[in-house]
C-alpha positions in Angstrom: 22.7 2.2 1.6 23.8 -1.2 0.4 22.0 -4.5 0.2 24.4 -7.0 -1.2 24.6 -10.5 0.2 28.2 -10.2 1.4 27.4 -7.1 3.4 24.4 -8.7 5.0 26.3 -11.9 5.7 29.1 -10.0 7.4 26.6 -8.7 10.0 26.8 -12.1 11.7 30.1 -11.1 13.2 29.5 -7.4 13.7 27.5 -6.3 16.8 25.7 -3.0 16.7 25.5 -2.9 12.9 22.3 -1.1 11.8 19.9 -2.4 9.2 16.5 -1.5 7.8 13.8 -4.1 7.9 10.5 -4.3 6.1 7.6 -6.4 7.5 8.0 -8.9 4.7 11.6 -9.4 5.7 10.6 -10.9 9.0 8.7 -14.2 8.9 5.6 -14.8 11.1 4.1 -11.4 10.7 6.0 -10.0 13.7 6.3 -6.5 12.1 3.5 -4.4 11.0 5.5 -1.6 9.5 9.2 -0.8 8.6 11.7 -0.5 11.4 15.4 0.2 11.9 17.2 -2.6 13.7 20.5 -3.3 15.4 22.4 -6.5 15.4 22.8 -7.6 19.0 25.6 -9.7 20.5 25.1 -13.4 21.1 25.8 -16.8 19.6 22.6 -16.7 17.5 23.1 -13.1 16.3 19.7 -11.8 17.2 18.4 -8.6 15.7 17.0 -6.0 18.1 14.4 -3.8 16.6 14.7 0.0 17.1 12.6 1.8 18.1 10.3 -0.6 20.0 7.9 0.3 22.8 8.8 -1.2 26.1 11.6 -3.7 26.1 13.4 -4.2 22.8 12.5 -7.4 21.0 15.3 -9.8 19.8 14.6 -11.6 16.6 16.9 -14.2 15.1 17.1 -14.0 11.3 19.2 -15.6 8.6 21.7 -13.4 6.8 19.6 -13.1 3.7 16.7 -11.7 5.6 18.7 -8.9 7.3 17.4 -6.2 4.9 19.5 -3.2 4.0 22.6 -2.1 5.8 22.3 1.5 6.9 24.3 4.1 8.7 23.9 4.9 12.4 22.9 8.4 11.5 20.0 7.1 9.4 18.9 4.6 12.0 19.0 6.8 15.0 18.8 10.4 13.7 17.0 10.9 10.4 14.9 7.7 10.5 13.5 8.6 7.1 12.5 5.0 6.3 10.0 4.9 9.2 7.7 7.0 7.1 7.5 4.5 4.3 3.9 3.2 3.7 2.6 5.4 6.6 -0.6 7.5 6.3 0.3 11.2 6.9 -0.9 14.7 6.8 1.2 17.0 4.6 1.0 20.6 3.5 0.4 21.8 0.0 -0.2 25.5 -1.0 -0.8 26.4 2.7 -3.5 23.7 3.0 -3.2 20.3 4.6 -4.1 17.0 3.0 -4.0 13.3 3.8 -1.9 10.8 1.9 0.3 7.8 2.1 4.1 7.7 1.7 5.0 5.4 -1.1 8.7 6.2 -1.5 11.6 8.1 0.3 15.1 9.3 -0.3 17.5 9.2 2.6 20.2 11.7 1.6 17.6 14.5 1.1 15.0 13.2 3.6 12.3 13.7 1.0 9.1 11.6 0.9 6.9 10.9 -2.0 3.3 11.1 -0.9 0.3 9.8 -2.9 -2.8 12.0 -2.4 -6.2 12.3 -4.0 -4.8 14.7 -6.6 -1.5 13.0 -7.4 2.0 12.4 -6.2 3.9 15.1 -4.2 7.4 15.3 -2.9 7.7 16.8 0.6 10.3 17.0 3.4 9.9 14.5 6.2 9.8 17.4 8.7 6.7 18.8 7.1 4.5 15.7 7.6 2.7 14.3 10.6 1.3 10.8 11.2 -2.4 10.2 10.8 -4.6 7.3 11.5 -5.1 5.3 8.3 -8.9 5.3 8.7 -8.9 9.1 8.9 -6.6 9.4 6.0 -8.8 7.2 3.8 -12.1 8.8 4.8 -10.9 12.4 4.6 -8.8 11.7 1.4 -10.2 14.5 -0.9 -10.5 17.3 1.6 -8.3 20.3 2.3 -7.9 21.6 5.9 -6.5 24.8 7.2 -4.6 23.5 10.2 -2.7 20.3 11.0 -3.1 21.0 14.7 -6.8 21.1 14.4 -6.8 17.8 12.5 -4.7 16.1 15.2 -6.6 17.5 18.2 -10.2 17.8 16.9 -11.0 16.2 13.6 -9.2 12.9 14.0 -10.4 12.2 17.6 -14.0 13.1 16.7 -14.0 10.9 13.7 -12.5 8.0 15.6 -15.0 8.5 18.4 -18.0 8.4 16.0 -16.6 5.3 14.4 -16.6 3.7 17.8 -20.3 4.3 18.5 -22.6 1.3 18.6 -24.5 2.6 15.6 -22.4 5.2 13.8 -24.0 7.2 10.9 -23.4 6.1 7.4 -21.3 7.9 4.9 -21.4 10.8 4.0 -23.3 11.8 7.2 -20.4 10.4 9.2 -18.3 13.4 8.2 -21.0 16.0 9.1 -19.3 18.9 10.9 -15.8 17.5 10.3 -15.3 18.9 6.8 -16.1 22.3 5.2 -18.6 21.4 2.5 -19.4 25.0 1.7 -15.9 25.6 0.4 -16.3 22.7 -2.1 -17.5 23.6 -5.6 -19.3 20.2 -6.1 -20.1 18.6 -2.7 -22.0 15.6 -4.2 -18.9 14.7 -6.3 -16.5 15.0 -3.4 -18.4 13.6 -0.5 -17.3 10.0 0.1 -19.7 7.1 -0.3 -19.4 3.7 1.3 -18.8 2.1 -2.1 -15.9 4.4 -3.0 -12.7 2.6 -3.8 -9.3 3.7 -2.6 -5.8 2.6 -3.8 -3.7 1.8 -0.7 -0.4 0.1 0.0 -0.6 -2.7 2.6 2.0 -1.7 5.3 2.7 -5.3 6.2 3.2 -6.7 2.6 3.9 -3.8 0.3 1.2 -4.8 -2.1 -0.9 -2.1 -3.7 -4.6 -3.0 -3.2 -8.0 -1.7 -3.7 -10.4 -1.3 -0.8 -13.8 0.2 -0.3 -14.5 2.8 2.4 -17.2 0.5 3.8 -14.5 -2.2 4.4 -12.2 0.4 5.9 -14.8 1.3 8.5 -15.9 -2.3 9.1 -12.3 -3.5 9.5 -11.5 -0.6 12.0 -14.6 -1.3 14.1 -14.3 -5.1 14.1 -10.6 -5.9 14.0 -9.2 -2.8 15.7 -11.9 -1.9 18.2 -13.2 -5.4 18.6 -16.8 -4.5 18.1 -19.3 -7.1 16.9 -20.4 -6.7 13.4 -22.1 -8.7 10.7 -19.8 -7.6 7.8 -17.1 -9.9 6.5 -13.7 -8.3 6.8 -10.3 -9.4 5.5 -7.0 -9.9 7.2 -6.1 -6.3 6.8 -7.6 -3.0 5.8 -6.4 -3.6 2.3 -7.9 -7.1 2.1 -11.4 -6.2 1.0 -13.3 -9.5 0.3 -15.4 -7.8 -2.3 -12.4 -6.7 -4.3 -10.0 -9.6 -4.0 -10.3 -10.7 -7.6 -9.4 -7.2 -8.8 -6.3 -7.0 -6.6 -5.2 -10.6 -6.8 -1.7 -11.4 -7.8 -1.3 -11.9 -11.6 -1.2 -15.3 -13.1 2.2 -17.0 -13.5 4.2 -15.9 -16.5 4.0 -19.3 -18.2 0.2 -19.2 -18.0 0.1 -15.9 -19.8 2.6 -17.2 -22.4 0.6 -20.4 -23.0 -2.5 -18.4 -23.8 -0.7 -16.0 -26.1 1.0 -18.8 -27.9 -2.2 -20.7 -28.5 -3.9 -17.5 -29.7 -1.0 -16.8 -32.1 -1.0 -20.3 -33.5 -4.8 -20.1 -34.1 -4.3 -16.8 -36.0 -1.5 -18.2 -38.1 -3.4 -21.3 -39.0 -6.5 -19.2 -39.9 -4.5 -16.9 -42.2 -2.7 -19.9 -43.8 -6.1 -21.4 -44.7 -7.3 -18.2 -46.1 -4.1 -17.7 -48.2 -4.4 -21.3 -49.4 -7.9 -20.8 -50.7 -7.2 -17.4 -52.3 -4.1 -18.9 -54.1 -6.1 -21.8 -55.6 -8.9 -19.5 -56.7 -6.5 -17.0 -58.2 -4.7 -19.8 -60.1 -8.0 -21.0 -61.5 -7.5 -24.4 -60.0 -10.7 -24.1 -58.0 -14.0 -22.5 -59.2 -16.8 -21.5 -56.9 -19.2 -23.8 -58.6 -17.1 -26.7 -57.4 -18.3 -26.0 -53.9 -21.9 -26.5 -54.8 
């Protein structure tokens, strides 16, 4: 995989070249997740996203926004990059857990999944997609079957979330998880105020979000239900945690504060040294201060 400017610029004259696009590469928020794309023929050199439901969409992009040049095999066969930032179910010690893919390796087709107990490297053929709201709510639990998750647990959870007045956590998960197999249920059962670390699929930013915001966002923004809660622009944009996940201050602001603090410390130490020196030399006696 290459990403140099010359290679991307050369795509303007090469039809059917394949590239890998992240949502932040395409202006206007047209993409919500990573895609493989193919350069189409035409005077404006449009990019046709692959895969795309229905009729492929042509997007005109400047050369510097064309992402990474990839092989036809990666774009059409392995498609490893499509798992990047996606919520998944993966297997670990014969149990199945929920997580989010935070990195991938094309040659080996291995994915790095962040789960409740750490980071795990698994093959892309061993993972299945999961609704993000299910992954976040069922984060700490182990399940015996991926098929049961897909056919029973996930649909039931989504259906309950779509009720006019769904139960609150942790009662929402009643009957969906095996509490009896957990050593300390009170410590594991999720609460509405629990905070999860999640990567925003459309921006790549790692953000903190509460489970309450996850449920409110799904109900109001995805299902279109009326609610009184204030939700952000995405599941990761929790209004109650924006200050904790905000972008860091510009570097010059940090430097300015550190420089002022260092100067203050130096001046203070210089004054102390000056006084100690004169006292030690006998030039100043303490009674002179009275």
